[in-house]
C-alpha positions as CSV (number, residue, x, y, z in Angstrom):
1,M,-1.1,-1.7,-5.0
2,S,1.9,-0.4,-3.1
3,D,1.7,2.3,-0.4
4,P,1.9,5.6,-2.4
5,S,4.7,7.0,-0.2
6,E,7.0,4.1,-0.9
7,Q,8.8,4.0,-4.3
8,N,11.7,1.6,-4.7
9,A,15.2,3.2,-5.2
10,E,17.0,1.5,-2.4
11,N,19.8,0.2,-4.6
12,R,20.9,3.7,-5.6
13,P,24.6,4.0,-4.6
14,E,25.3,6.3,-1.6
15,S,27.6,9.3,-2.1
16,P,30.0,10.0,0.8
17,D,28.7,13.5,1.1
18,E,25.1,12.8,0.0
19,A,23.8,14.0,3.4
20,E,25.6,17.3,3.0
21,D,24.7,20.4,1.1
22,E,24.3,19.7,-2.6
23,P,25.3,22.2,-5.3
24,A,22.4,23.9,-6.9
25,T,21.6,22.9,-10.5
26,P,21.6,25.6,-13.2
27,Q,17.8,25.5,-13.1
28,Q,17.8,26.1,-9.4
29,Q,20.3,28.9,-9.7
30,N,18.1,30.7,-12.2
31,E,14.9,30.4,-10.1
32,E,13.3,33.5,-8.7
33,P,14.4,34.3,-5.1
34,P,12.1,33.3,-2.2
35,V,9.3,35.6,-1.3
36,R,8.7,37.1,2.1
37,M,5.8,35.8,4.2
38,E,4.5,39.3,4.7
39,D,4.0,39.6,1.0
40,V,1.7,36.6,0.7
41,I,-0.4,36.6,3.9
42,T,-3.1,38.9,5.1
43,I,-3.1,38.8,8.9
44,D,-6.4,38.0,10.5
45,P,-6.0,37.7,14.3
46,E,-9.1,35.6,14.5
47,A,-7.9,33.0,11.9
48,T,-7.7,29.3,13.0
49,D,-6.5,28.0,9.7
50,V,-3.7,29.5,7.4
51,D,-2.8,27.9,4.1
52,L,0.4,29.1,2.5
53,N,1.1,26.1,0.3
54,H,3.2,26.6,-2.8
55,G,4.1,30.2,-2.1
56,R,7.9,30.2,-2.6
57,I,8.2,31.4,1.0
58,G,11.8,31.5,2.3
59,K,11.3,32.1,6.0
60,I,8.7,31.6,8.7
61,E,8.0,35.0,10.2
62,N,5.5,37.7,11.0
63,L,2.9,35.3,12.4
64,E,2.8,36.8,15.9
65,P,-0.8,38.1,15.8
66,L,-2.2,34.7,14.9
67,V,-2.5,33.5,18.5
68,K,-5.7,31.5,17.8
69,L,-4.1,29.6,14.9
70,E,-4.8,25.8,15.1
71,R,-3.7,24.7,11.6
72,L,-0.8,26.0,9.6
73,Y,0.0,24.6,6.2
74,L,3.4,25.5,4.6
75,R,3.8,22.8,2.0
76,W,6.0,23.2,-1.1
77,N,7.9,26.3,-0.1
78,L,11.6,27.1,0.3
79,I,11.8,27.2,4.1
80,K,15.2,26.1,5.5
81,K,14.5,26.5,9.2
82,I,11.7,25.9,11.7
83,E,11.5,29.2,13.6
84,N,9.3,32.0,15.0
85,L,6.5,29.7,16.0
86,D,6.8,30.0,19.8
87,H,3.6,32.1,20.2
88,L,1.4,29.6,18.3
89,T,0.6,27.6,21.5
90,E,-2.9,26.6,20.2
91,L,-1.5,25.0,17.0
92,Q,-2.7,21.5,16.5
93,E,-1.5,20.8,12.9
94,L,1.7,21.9,11.3
95,E,2.6,20.9,7.7
96,L,6.1,21.7,6.3
97,Y,6.1,19.0,3.6
98,D,8.6,19.6,0.8
99,N,10.8,22.3,2.0
100,Q,14.6,22.5,2.7
101,I,14.6,21.9,6.5
102,T,17.7,20.2,8.0
103,V,16.9,20.2,11.7
104,L,13.8,19.5,13.8
105,E,14.0,22.4,16.3
106,N,12.1,25.2,17.9
107,L,8.9,23.3,18.5
108,D,8.9,23.2,22.4
109,N,6.1,25.7,22.8
110,L,3.7,23.9,20.5
111,V,2.4,21.7,23.3
112,N,-1.0,21.2,21.7
113,L,0.4,19.9,18.4
114,E,-1.3,16.6,17.3
115,M,-0.1,16.3,13.7
116,L,3.4,17.2,12.4
117,D,4.4,16.7,8.7
118,I,8.0,17.4,7.7
119,S,8.2,14.9,4.9
120,F,10.4,15.5,1.9
121,N,13.0,17.7,3.6
122,R,16.6,17.2,4.6
123,L,16.4,15.9,8.2
124,H,19.1,13.6,9.4
125,K,17.8,12.9,12.9
126,I,14.6,12.7,14.9
127,Q,14.9,15.2,17.7
128,G,13.3,18.3,19.3
129,L,10.0,16.6,20.1
130,D,10.4,16.3,23.9
131,Q,7.5,18.6,24.8
132,L,5.1,17.5,22.1
133,T,3.4,14.7,24.1
134,K,0.0,15.3,22.4
135,L,1.3,14.2,19.0
136,R,-0.9,11.6,17.4
137,K,0.6,11.6,13.8
138,I,4.1,12.2,12.6
139,F,5.1,12.2,8.9
140,L,8.8,12.2,8.3
141,C,9.1,10.2,5.0
142,S,11.7,11.1,2.4
143,N,14.4,12.5,4.6
144,K,17.8,11.2,5.5
145,I,17.0,9.7,8.9
146,S,19.2,6.7,9.8
147,T,17.9,5.8,13.3
148,I,14.4,5.5,14.9
149,E,15.0,7.5,18.1
150,N,13.6,10.1,20.5
151,V,10.0,9.1,20.0
152,G,9.6,6.8,23.0
153,H,7.8,9.5,25.1
154,L,5.1,10.0,22.5
155,S,2.6,7.6,24.1
156,N,-0.4,9.1,22.2
157,L,1.1,8.5,18.8
158,T,-1.1,6.4,16.5
159,M,0.7,6.9,13.2
160,L,4.4,7.0,12.4
161,E,5.5,7.5,8.8
162,L,9.3,7.0,8.2
163,G,9.3,5.7,4.7
164,D,12.1,6.5,2.3
165,N,14.8,7.2,4.7
166,K,18.1,5.4,5.6
167,L,16.8,3.1,8.4
168,R,18.5,-0.3,8.8
169,K,16.8,-1.5,12.0
170,I,13.3,-1.4,13.6
171,E,14.0,-0.3,17.1
172,N,13.0,2.0,20.0
173,L,9.3,1.7,19.5
174,D,8.3,-0.4,22.6
175,S,6.6,2.4,24.5
176,L,4.4,3.4,21.5
177,T,1.6,1.1,22.6
178,N,-1.2,3.2,21.0
179,L,0.4,3.0,17.5
180,T,-2.0,1.7,14.9
181,H,-0.2,2.6,11.7
182,L,3.6,2.2,11.1
183,Y,5.1,2.9,7.7
184,L,8.8,2.0,7.2
185,G,8.9,1.3,3.5
186,K,11.8,2.1,1.2
187,N,14.6,1.8,3.7
188,K,17.4,-0.7,4.3
189,I,15.8,-2.8,7.0
190,T,16.9,-6.4,7.0
191,K,14.6,-8.0,9.6
192,I,11.0,-7.6,11.0
193,E,11.7,-7.3,14.7
194,N,11.0,-5.4,18.0
195,L,7.3,-5.0,17.4
196,D,5.9,-7.2,20.2
197,K,4.7,-4.3,22.3
198,L,2.7,-2.7,19.5
199,V,-0.4,-4.8,20.1
200,K,-2.8,-2.2,18.7
201,L,-1.0,-2.1,15.3
202,E,-3.4,-2.4,12.4
203,C,-1.2,-1.5,9.5
204,L,2.4,-2.4,9.0
205,S,4.3,-1.4,5.8
206,V,7.9,-2.6,5.3
207,Q,7.8,-2.5,1.5
208,C,11.0,-2.0,-0.5
209,N,13.5,-3.1,2.1
210,R,15.9,-6.0,2.4
211,I,13.8,-8.4,4.4
212,L,14.1,-12.2,3.7
213,K,11.6,-13.6,6.0
214,I,8.1,-12.9,7.5
215,E,8.6,-13.3,11.2
216,N,8.0,-11.8,14.7
217,L,4.4,-10.8,14.1
218,D,2.9,-13.2,16.6
219,K,1.8,-10.4,19.0
220,L,0.2,-8.2,16.4
221,I,-3.2,-9.9,16.6
222,N,-5.0,-6.8,15.4
223,L,-3.1,-6.4,12.2
224,T,-5.4,-5.9,9.2
225,E,-2.9,-4.7,6.6
226,L,0.5,-6.1,6.0
227,Y,2.7,-4.7,3.2
228,V,6.0,-6.6,2.5
229,S,6.3,-6.2,-1.2
230,E,9.7,-5.7,-3.0
231,N,11.8,-7.6,-0.6
232,G,13.5,-11.0,-0.8
233,I,10.9,-13.2,0.8
234,E,10.8,-16.8,-0.4
235,K,8.2,-18.4,1.8
236,L,4.7,-17.4,3.0
237,E,4.8,-18.2,6.7
238,N,4.5,-17.2,10.3
239,L,1.0,-15.6,10.1
240,E,-0.7,-18.0,12.4
241,H,-1.7,-15.3,14.9
242,N,-2.7,-12.6,12.4
243,V,-6.2,-13.9,11.8
244,Q,-7.6,-10.4,11.3
245,L,-5.6,-9.7,8.1
246,E,-7.7,-8.2,5.3
247,T,-4.9,-7.1,3.0
248,L,-1.7,-9.0,2.4
249,D,0.8,-7.6,-0.1
250,L,3.7,-9.9,-1.1
251,A,4.2,-8.5,-4.6
252,K,7.7,-8.6,-6.1
253,N,9.3,-11.2,-3.9
254,R,10.5,-14.8,-4.5
255,V,7.6,-16.8,-3.3
256,K,7.0,-20.1,-5.1
257,V,4.1,-21.6,-3.2
258,I,0.8,-20.1,-1.9
259,E,0.5,-21.7,1.5
260,N,-0.2,-21.1,5.2
261,I,-3.1,-18.6,4.7
262,A,-6.1,-20.8,4.8
263,H,-6.8,-19.6,8.4
264,L,-7.0,-16.0,7.3
265,E,-10.8,-15.9,7.1
266,S,-11.0,-12.1,6.9
267,L,-8.6,-11.9,3.9
268,E,-10.0,-9.8,1.1
269,D,-7.0,-8.7,-0.9
270,L,-4.0,-10.9,-1.8
271,W,-1.3,-9.2,-3.9
272,M,1.3,-11.7,-5.1
273,N,2.2,-10.5,-8.6
274,D,5.8,-10.8,-9.7
275,N,6.7,-13.9,-7.7
276,Q,7.6,-17.4,-8.8
277,V,4.3,-19.4,-8.4
278,A,4.4,-22.1,-11.1
279,D,2.2,-24.9,-9.7
280,W,-1.6,-24.6,-10.0
281,G,-1.9,-27.1,-7.2
282,C,-1.2,-24.5,-4.5
283,V,-3.8,-22.1,-5.9
284,S,-6.6,-24.3,-4.7
285,V,-5.8,-23.4,-1.1
286,L,-7.4,-20.0,-1.8
287,A,-10.8,-21.7,-1.7
288,A,-10.6,-21.6,2.1
289,N,-10.6,-17.8,2.0
290,K,-14.3,-17.1,1.6
291,K,-14.0,-13.3,1.8
292,L,-11.3,-13.1,-0.9
293,G,-12.3,-10.6,-3.5
294,T,-9.1,-9.5,-5.2
295,V,-6.1,-11.6,-6.2
296,Y,-3.0,-10.3,-8.1
297,L,-0.9,-13.1,-9.6
298,E,0.2,-11.5,-12.9
299,R,3.8,-12.1,-13.9
300,N,4.0,-15.4,-12.1
301,P,4.7,-18.5,-14.2
302,I,1.1,-19.6,-13.9
303,A,-0.2,-16.3,-15.4
304,S,1.4,-17.1,-18.7
305,E,-1.2,-19.8,-19.4
306,P,-3.9,-18.7,-21.8
307,T,-6.6,-20.1,-19.4
308,Y,-5.1,-18.4,-16.4
309,R,-8.1,-16.2,-15.5
310,N,-10.6,-19.0,-16.0
311,K,-8.7,-21.5,-13.9
312,L,-8.3,-18.9,-11.1
313,K,-12.0,-18.1,-11.2
314,L,-12.8,-21.8,-11.1
315,A,-10.6,-22.2,-8.0
316,V,-12.1,-19.2,-6.3
317,P,-15.6,-18.5,-7.8
318,W,-16.3,-15.5,-5.6
319,L,-13.4,-13.4,-6.8
320,T,-14.5,-9.9,-8.0
321,K,-11.1,-8.8,-9.4
322,I,-8.2,-10.7,-10.9
323,D,-5.1,-8.6,-11.3
324,A,-6.4,-5.1,-12.4
325,T,-9.5,-6.4,-14.2
326,L,-12.9,-7.0,-12.8
327,C,-14.4,-10.4,-13.1
328,R,-17.5,-10.8,-15.3
């Protein structure tokens, strides 16, 4: 049910030097050394796509002849530095997912870049994107980034993925008015805020944070997916203007009453497992949501009753799935 990029480990204690170089484990010390790029690539000057995933490559080099390259995939390697890409001015997609990169740098010449993925690396800061004004999608999840910054000039951006970092505040996004998907799960954010300008936003994920209240979503009238699971929310509220919602994820919170969603006429999926709903009286409000097909209420007090599924189906006869099981 949760967004796949967001896994909850926020309560892990921080080490003072966690952001610094970490000693290699015995397993890492015994690993084979990185391979050279020239040993795994056959240069074709006409190539527009190059896939070098999972090659144990240690350094980006020897790509100078590939002046027509549009897509370069370097996932799951041992690369520590972004370098030697200046000549790839036609590049549109660059994937460096799961490497050992510590700094966003040396990207200025990639002025046609539309998609950049540097997830699962060791970045501490968003920087070095000043010239990449054509960027539409950025994936920076699972790094060590503590502040949303240096993205305000990216007016063409439609997707920003910053899940599993060290963010404490939603900020510096006002100028990203074309953003449709924003992923901020598995951080340390305490409040939903500073989103009023993102009127095109369709999907907002703030799972696995420290949020206590649903709020400040009034201007997000195009929102169709809202993921706020694994927080400390106690009340279902403040969704009056989000009438386009199709998916609402409130799993693993502290909600006791199902309320304030009768107006969500487009709602198809309601995920409220692992909450504190104990009163069957509030379940009847779901009868107003005529498009509702899937409801998750397992591990709430009401789900402990032997007739739980039957009672829920009677309340909302058009359900097609209750928890993980299809209705007969």
